[in-house]
C-alpha positions as CSV (number, residue, x, y, z in Angstrom):
1,M,22.1,66.1,-69.1
2,E,24.1,68.8,-67.4
3,E,22.1,72.2,-66.1
4,S,23.5,75.3,-65.6
5,I,22.6,78.8,-66.0
6,S,24.0,78.8,-69.7
7,G,21.3,76.3,-70.7
8,F,20.6,72.5,-70.6
9,K,23.9,70.9,-72.3
10,V,24.8,67.0,-73.6
11,R,27.7,65.8,-74.9
12,G,27.8,62.6,-77.0
13,D,26.9,61.0,-80.1
14,W,24.7,62.1,-82.9
15,G,21.8,60.7,-81.4
16,D,22.3,61.9,-78.2
17,V,22.7,65.0,-80.0
18,V,19.3,64.5,-81.9
19,E,17.7,63.1,-78.4
20,H,18.5,66.0,-76.4
21,G,16.8,68.3,-78.9
22,E,13.6,66.7,-79.3
23,R,13.1,66.5,-75.7
24,I,13.9,70.4,-75.3
25,T,11.1,71.3,-78.3
26,Y,8.7,68.3,-76.3
27,A,9.4,70.3,-73.0
28,L,8.9,73.7,-75.5
29,R,5.7,72.3,-76.9
30,E,4.5,70.9,-73.1
31,A,4.5,74.2,-71.6
32,G,2.3,75.9,-74.1
33,V,4.7,77.2,-76.5
34,D,3.1,75.9,-79.8
35,E,-0.9,76.0,-78.6
36,P,-3.5,78.8,-80.1
37,D,-4.7,81.4,-78.2
38,T,-1.9,81.7,-75.2
39,D,0.3,84.4,-73.9
40,L,3.2,82.5,-74.6
41,N,2.0,81.2,-78.5
42,A,1.7,84.8,-79.6
43,R,5.3,86.3,-77.5
44,F,7.0,82.9,-79.2
45,A,5.2,81.3,-82.1
46,R,7.0,81.7,-84.4
47,A,10.3,81.5,-83.0
48,Y,9.4,77.5,-81.7
49,E,9.0,77.7,-85.4
50,E,12.4,78.3,-86.4
51,W,13.9,76.6,-83.7
52,N,12.1,73.5,-84.9
53,E,13.4,73.5,-88.2
54,W,17.1,74.0,-86.8
55,R,17.1,71.7,-84.2
56,P,19.4,68.5,-85.4
57,K,17.8,65.4,-86.8
58,A,18.5,61.9,-86.9
59,H,19.3,62.0,-91.2
60,E,21.4,65.4,-91.2
61,T,24.5,65.9,-90.9
62,L,26.7,68.5,-88.6
63,E,29.0,69.5,-91.6
64,V,26.3,69.9,-94.3
65,D,22.3,70.1,-92.8
66,V,23.5,72.0,-89.7
67,S,25.9,74.1,-91.7
68,E,23.2,75.1,-94.0
69,K,20.4,76.3,-92.0
70,T,22.6,78.0,-89.5
71,A,23.9,80.4,-92.2
72,A,20.6,80.6,-93.4
73,Q,19.1,81.7,-90.2
74,A,22.6,83.9,-89.7
75,H,21.4,85.9,-92.3
76,L,21.7,89.9,-92.9
77,E,18.2,90.1,-91.5
78,E,14.9,92.1,-94.2
79,G,15.2,95.5,-94.0
80,E,11.7,97.6,-94.3
81,G,11.6,97.1,-98.2
82,E,11.9,93.5,-98.0
83,K,9.9,93.1,-95.1
84,A,6.8,94.9,-97.6
85,G,7.2,93.2,-100.7
86,K,9.3,95.3,-102.1
87,A,12.0,94.8,-104.8
88,P,14.6,97.6,-104.8
89,D,13.3,98.9,-108.6
90,D,10.1,99.1,-107.1
91,D,11.2,101.8,-104.3
92,I,13.2,103.4,-107.2
93,K,10.1,103.8,-109.2
94,T,7.9,104.9,-106.7
95,A,10.2,107.6,-105.6
96,G,10.3,109.0,-108.8
97,E,6.4,108.9,-108.6
98,K,7.1,111.4,-105.3
99,L,8.9,113.5,-106.9
100,S,6.9,114.0,-110.0
101,A,4.2,115.1,-107.5
102,S,6.6,117.2,-105.3
103,Y,6.6,119.3,-108.6
104,E,3.1,119.7,-109.0
105,A,2.6,120.5,-105.6
106,L,5.4,123.6,-106.4
107,E,3.8,124.4,-109.7
108,E,0.4,124.4,-107.2
109,D,2.0,126.8,-104.8
110,D,1.4,124.0,-102.0
111,A,5.0,124.3,-100.5
112,A,4.0,121.7,-97.2
113,E,2.5,119.6,-99.8
114,A,5.7,119.8,-102.2
115,V,7.9,119.3,-98.8
116,D,5.9,116.6,-97.6
117,T,6.1,114.6,-101.2
118,W,9.9,115.0,-101.3
119,R,10.6,113.6,-98.4
120,E,8.8,111.1,-98.9
121,S,10.9,110.5,-102.6
122,I,14.0,110.2,-100.1
123,D,12.6,107.8,-98.3
124,Y,11.7,105.6,-100.8
125,V,15.5,106.3,-102.1
126,A,17.0,105.3,-99.4
127,R,14.6,102.0,-98.2
128,A,15.9,101.3,-102.7
129,A,19.3,101.3,-102.0
130,D,19.2,99.3,-98.7
131,S,17.4,96.1,-99.6
132,A,19.8,96.8,-102.8
133,S,23.0,96.4,-99.6
134,R,21.2,93.6,-97.7
135,K,20.6,91.5,-101.2
136,A,24.7,92.2,-101.9
137,I,25.7,91.3,-98.3
138,R,23.5,87.8,-98.3
139,R,24.9,86.9,-101.8
140,V,28.6,86.5,-100.4
141,E,27.0,85.3,-96.2
142,D,26.7,81.6,-97.1
143,T,29.8,81.2,-98.7
144,V,31.9,83.6,-95.9
145,Y,29.7,82.0,-93.1
146,Q,30.4,77.7,-94.4
147,R,33.9,78.2,-95.5
148,V,35.1,80.4,-92.5
149,M,33.0,80.8,-89.7
150,T,32.4,77.5,-89.0
151,Q,35.7,76.5,-88.7
152,L,36.1,79.5,-85.7
153,A,32.7,79.1,-83.4
154,P,30.6,77.2,-83.2
155,Y,27.3,75.8,-85.1
156,Y,24.6,78.4,-83.6
157,F,20.9,79.0,-83.4
158,D,19.5,82.1,-81.7
159,N,16.4,84.1,-81.9
160,A,14.1,85.5,-79.0
161,L,13.0,81.7,-77.4
162,V,16.1,79.6,-78.0
163,S,19.6,80.2,-77.9
164,A,22.1,77.0,-78.6
165,N,24.9,76.1,-80.0
166,I,26.9,72.4,-81.2
167,Q,30.6,71.5,-81.8
168,Q,32.1,68.4,-82.2
169,A,34.1,67.5,-79.0
170,G,36.3,64.8,-80.5
171,R,39.3,64.4,-82.5
172,N,40.9,61.9,-85.2
173,G,37.4,60.6,-86.5
174,D,35.9,60.3,-82.7
175,E,31.8,61.4,-83.3
176,T,31.5,62.9,-80.2
177,F,29.5,66.6,-80.1
178,V,28.4,68.6,-77.3
179,F,25.4,70.5,-77.6
180,E,23.5,73.4,-75.2
181,V,20.4,74.8,-75.4
182,N,19.1,78.0,-73.7
183,V,16.1,79.0,-73.1
184,N,16.1,82.5,-73.2
185,D,12.2,83.2,-71.1
186,D,13.7,83.0,-67.8
187,P,10.2,81.9,-66.7
188,L,10.0,79.3,-69.2
189,K,13.3,78.0,-68.8
190,A,12.2,77.3,-65.4
191,D,9.1,75.0,-66.6
192,V,11.2,73.4,-69.1
193,S,13.8,72.5,-66.7
194,D,10.8,70.8,-64.5
195,R,9.7,68.7,-67.7
196,L,13.2,67.5,-68.4
197,A,12.8,66.7,-65.5
198,E,9.9,64.4,-65.5
199,L,10.6,63.4,-69.1
200,A,13.8,61.9,-67.6
201,D,12.2,60.1,-64.4
202,E,9.3,58.3,-66.7
203,V,12.2,56.9,-69.5
204,D,14.2,55.8,-66.1
205,R,11.0,54.0,-64.6
206,W,10.2,52.7,-68.1
207,H,13.2,51.1,-68.7
208,V,13.3,49.6,-65.0
209,E,9.5,48.8,-65.0
210,V,8.5,47.9,-68.5
211,E,8.1,44.3,-68.6
212,K,8.6,42.1,-72.5
213,D,5.7,41.9,-74.9
214,T,6.3,37.7,-75.6
215,D,3.2,37.9,-77.2
216,T,4.4,40.2,-80.2
217,A,7.6,38.6,-80.3
218,E,5.6,35.4,-80.7
219,A,3.6,37.0,-83.6
220,V,6.2,38.8,-85.6
221,E,8.9,35.9,-85.5
222,G,6.5,32.8,-85.6
223,V,8.1,31.4,-82.7
224,E,7.1,30.2,-79.3
225,P,8.8,32.5,-76.3
226,P,10.7,30.3,-74.3
227,P,8.7,29.1,-71.0
228,E,9.4,31.1,-67.9
229,P,12.1,29.9,-65.6
230,T,10.4,28.2,-62.3
231,D,12.5,26.8,-59.2
232,N,13.1,23.5,-60.7
233,T,13.6,23.9,-64.0
234,R,16.3,26.8,-62.8
235,S,20.6,25.4,-62.8
236,T,22.6,26.3,-60.5
237,T,26.5,26.1,-60.2
238,N,28.4,24.5,-57.6
């Protein structure tokens, strides 16, 4: 793994990419991003979930799964009407009701109320138009992104917590990828860096110090483990 101001980068096969994403996720989780009742959780809980969903998985492929998830997270954000759970038709209906109320206020010589409800009517019409426009744009976003944008730029992810991009670096069937992940909060990034370093040290020590579990091998395979060599049984070559 390479670490720079732009993030944590790894170059390798798909397994390396998946492991890199898993390590970043582990480091974020250990830093407290997903723990309830913490400042980090309050700021980044949703962003962490989005990252955890997008990051490449072992059973996925870049061209299909990551492409689809990238297109989905690149969608035009929801407008105010959509966030409120209202369809354009709902807002148009409400706008008509507000307009009728405005006329009624005029008939009752309540000019201030008439102006207020008229303005609300216009707001609902504008919100309906905004929702309809966003829906129309999204209908073509997936096709445009997957057929055009992925040919010009790497697959990417970006939210308040993490910015990441992945691209295939190999040619002619060479399954080599470059995956770079940056943590957008500087103090949290420093914490993640420390935890990644600790994790790398633990893995290295495990590879060096772990003893072979011959008892497990014996139980699974139903065979006796080979005897440990002694000074009398070691062979030498002259």
